[in-house]
Structure formats: structure tokens, C-alpha cells
matplotlib code that plots the C-alpha trace (Angstrom):
import matplotlib.pyplot as plt

x = [6.4, 6.9, 5.5, 2.1, 2.1, -1.3, -0.8, -0.3, -3.4, -5.5, -4.5, -5.4, -8.7, -9.5, -8.9, -6.4, -3.7, -3.4, -0.7, 1.4, 3.8, 5.6, 5.0, 1.9, 0.7, -1.8, -5.0, -6.6, -4.7, -6.1, -4.8, -1.4, -1.2, -2.3, -0.3, 3.0, 6.4, 6.1, 2.9, 4.7, 7.4, 5.1, 3.0, 6.2, 6.9, 3.5]
y = [-2.6, -6.0, -9.0, -10.0, -6.9, -5.6, -2.7, -4.8, -6.8, -4.0, -2.4, -5.8, -6.0, -2.3, -3.4, -0.5, -3.0, -6.8, -9.3, -10.7, -13.3, -11.4, -7.9, -5.8, -3.5, -0.8, -2.0, 1.2, 3.7, 6.6, 5.5, 4.7, 8.1, 9.8, 7.5, 8.0, 7.9, 11.4, 10.5, 7.5, 9.6, 12.1, 9.3, 7.7, 11.0, 11.0]
z = [6.0, 7.1, 5.4, 6.6, 8.9, 10.2, 8.0, 4.9, 5.8, 6.2, 2.8, 1.3, 3.0, 2.1, -1.7, -2.1, -3.0, -4.3, -3.5, -6.3, -4.8, -2.0, -3.5, -3.0, -5.8, -5.7, -7.4, -8.6, -10.7, -9.2, -5.8, -7.5, -8.7, -5.3, -3.1, -4.5, -3.0, -1.7, 0.1, 1.7, 2.9, 4.5, 6.0, 7.5, 9.3, 11.2]

ax = plt.figure().add_subplot(projection="3d")
ax.plot(x, y, z, "-o")
ax.set_aspect("equal")
plt.show()
């Protein structure tokens, strides 16, 4: 994901992630557990 991309902004506005410097982190532990690297890989394929 590009820095300051529309996808990043959408995630920040939704409250799913927070930005710490140049890094975004999952804000909610439940989402962190569900949206793991396997989910990311599958999402990239669609």
C-alpha cells in the first residue's frame, strides 16, 4: 500500500488502523487477529 493512498486513508477514517509515524497499525486486537497476513494475501488476489 502506498503512503497516503486512498486505501490507507479509508482504513484510517474507518478506525481500523492508527498511524504511528510512517507505519499503520491495527487499532483493534480483534481485527488484528482476523486481518492477518493470510487475509492480506487473499485480498490482494481479488
